[in-house]
VEXGUTOR-132361 format. One line per 10 residues: number of its first residue (from 1); for each residue x, y, z of N, C-alpha, C. Coordinates in steps of 0.001 Angstrom, whole numbers. Layout:
BEGIN
NUM = X:Y:Z:X:Y:Z:X:Y:Z; ...
REM end
This chain:
BEGIN
1 = 12399:-5536:-11087:11090:-4946:-10885:11236:-3432:-10771; 10359:-2707:-11438:10362:-1254:-11401:9714:-783:-10098; 10504:-162:-9231:10006:286:-7928:8880:1293:-8093; 8960:2163:-9088:7927:3179:-9290:6583:2555:-9639; 6590:1390:-10255:5345:737:-10660:4716:-67:-9525; 5460:-370:-8487:4952:-1188:-7390:4792:-317:-6142; 3553:2:-5763:3345:874:-4607:3827:267:-3291; 3821:-1042:-3172:4307:-1669:-1940:5821:-1486:-1834; 6519:-1579:-2950:7963:-1312:-2964:8236:133:-2559; 7429:1062:-3076:7591:2476:-2719:7335:2688:-1234
11 = 6385:1960:-668:6117:2030:768:7353:1582:1553; 7938:465:1164:9109:-72:1865:10280:903:1775; 10427:1588:655:11513:2551:468:11431:3727:1448; 10279:3953:2053:10106:5040:3025:10769:4729:4367; 11216:3505:4566:11766:3067:5845:13212:2619:5686; 13911:2533:6818:15321:2113:6803:15499:644:6475; 14495:-168:6820:14603:-1606:6568:13227:-2200:6315; 13243:-3401:5792:11993:-4137:5568:11301:-4418:6897; 12084:-4736:7903:11534:-5011:9224:10817:-3802:9804; 11403:-2620:9620:10772:-1389:10111:9474:-1111:9363
21 = 9465:-1369:8062:8254:-1170:7260:7155:-2125:7699; 7513:-3364:7948:6535:-4356:8397:5997:-4002:9777; 6878:-3591:10671:6456:-3225:12022:5518:-2024:11984; 5813:-1033:11162:4953:146:11047:3575:-219:10509; 3512:-1241:9672:2238:-1688:9106:1516:-2671:10020; 2212:-3150:11044:1609:-4108:11962:1485:-5505:11386; 2433:-5861:10524:2409:-7177:9884:3776:-7831:10017; 3840:-9104:9674:5121:-9814:9696:5901:-9490:8425; 7202:-9715:8491:8016:-9483:7297:7626:-10452:6185; 7178:-11647:6552:6735:-12619:5543:5500:-12108:4807
31 = 4556:-11528:5546:3358:-10988:4904:3725:-9814:3992; 4646:-8969:4448:5092:-7851:3620:5777:-8370:2365; 6538:-9434:2484:7205:-10039:1322:6175:-10493:288; 5089:-11119:763:4030:-11560:-158:3358:-10369:-839; 3129:-9301:-73:2518:-8096:-657:3432:-7485:-1711; 4724:-7461:-1444:5680:-6911:-2410:5649:-7712:-3701; 5539:-9016:-3563:5499:-9887:-4740:4234:-9642:-5563; 3090:-9508:-4867:1813:-9237:-5542:1771:-7827:-6112; 2314:-6873:-5353:2313:-5481:-5785:1133:-4679:-5281; 346:-5254:-4397:-782:-4515:-3827:-1183:-5109:-2486
41 = -2026:-4366:-1758:-2542:-4756:-448:-3991:-5176:-642; -4453:-6160:119:-5793:-6699:-127:-6910:-6077:699; -6587:-5341:1768:-7665:-4766:2583:-7521:-3255:2711; -8667:-2583:2796:-8660:-1123:2955:-7984:-715:4253; -8290:-1449:5318:-7721:-1113:6626:-6198:-1161:6583; -5645:-2217:6006:-4192:-2347:5918:-3609:-1240:5038; -4267:-919:3943:-3780:144:3058:-3754:1488:3783; -4773:1774:4574:-4812:3030:5333:-3723:3073:6397; -3515:1965:7094:-2457:1900:8111:-1098:2153:7464; -860:1521:6328:421:1667:5642:605:3082:5102
51 = -452:3672:4555:-364:5038:4036:-38:6013:5166; -691:5851:6296:-405:6719:7452:1024:6521:7942; 1479:5279:7971:2816:4967:8482:3916:5637:7659; 3674:5832:6384:4694:6480:5536:4336:7934:5241; 3510:8527:6103:3104:9938:5971:2463:10233:4621; 1728:9283:4091:978:9400:2839:1865:9675:1624; 3129:9268:1698:3981:9360:499:3520:8364:-554; 2815:7335:-95:2138:6385:-983:680:6382:-544; -239:6657:-1465:-1664:6720:-1140:-2241:5333:-906; -3256:5280:-66:-3941:4014:205:-4539:3439:-1073
61 = -5059:4301:-1927:-5681:3821:-3171:-4641:3188:-4093; -3408:3699:-4049:-2329:3084:-4830:-1971:1715:-4256; -1916:1636:-2927:-1584:364:-2281:-2627:-703:-2576; -3868:-281:-2785:-4935:-1221:-3133:-4964:-1532:-4625; -4090:-885:-5396:-4018:-1054:-6850:-5300:-603:-7528; -5900:480:-6996:-7139:1003:-7572:-6958:2358:-8232; -5736:2824:-8387:-5518:4170:-8908:-5997:4338:-10345; -6154:3257:-11094:-6635:3357:-12463:-8135:3166:-12599; -8816:2915:-11488:-10255:2650:-11520:-11011:3967:-11532; -12000:4055:-12406:-12822:5267:-12474:-13973:5169:-11496
71 = -14378:6316:-10991:-15535:6355:-10105:-16810:6266:-10922; -17852:5783:-10293:-19148:5644:-10943:-19722:7016:-11280; -20317:7186:-12463:-20906:8476:-12826:-22196:8771:-12061; -22728:7784:-11349:-23986:7962:-10625:-23868:8891:-9436; -22716:9001:-8857:-22558:9801:-7651:-22725:8947:-6412; -22599:9564:-5256:-22669:8788:-4011:-24077:8299:-3701; -24132:7179:-2989:-25423:6646:-2549:-25912:7432:-1346; -27213:7520:-1212:-27772:8220:-42:-28578:7287:806
REM end
């Protein structure tokens, strides 16, 4: 697996061990293993926690696998 293509792998690389990465994210190592296999995180809250834990070396939007999604041309809702 290409580490550069998987943002969860890049997140784990920011730490000394998988256990430390899981602890920083507030999840079990088993849950982190599943995320690594999928290649993305399923909730915004978890993505933000993980991005903060690694000092934003991996963006939350990358962890959510949304980096290729375009924003709506309509602009923000009011």
